[in-house]
N, C-alpha and C positions, 0 to 999 in steps of 0.2 A: 267803605264805611257804612253806607246805607244798609247793606246786607247784615252787618254786625248789629246795628241798631234793631233792625227787624227781627233778627234771630233772638235778641234779648227779650223783645216783646212776646215772641212765640214761646220762649222758654217759660215765661210767667203764665201764659195762657195754658200751656200744656200742664203745668203744675196745678193750676186751678181746676182744670177739667178732669184730671186724674188719668190713670193709665188705660181706661177702657175706651176712650175716644181718641183716635189717632189724629194728629195735626201735622201736616206736611207743608213744606215750602214748595209752592208750584213755581217753577222757573218761568221767567218771561224774557224773551230775547228782544232787545231794542235794536233791531236792524232790519233793513229791507232786503238783506241778502237771503238767498235761497241756495239750496243744493246740499251736497253731501256733508260739507263742513258744518253747516248749520244744524243738520239733523244729528250729527255726531256730538256737537256741543249740548244740544237739548237732551239727548239720550244720556250723556254722561252726568248732567245735572240731575236728572230724574233718578238715575242709578245711585248717585251720592245721597239723595234723600231717603231712598228706600233701603239702603244697605247699612 
């Protein structure tokens, strides 16, 4: 739910700024876990934003 609300705010910001200024959601992982699984989750989240 929080991501949906934030995405709505970013959509309005993107519309106000215009297409020349890129706005991306930078993922933040709320865990103390480390390792391959965490890196994979972060990489997938970044990929989803860029593609």
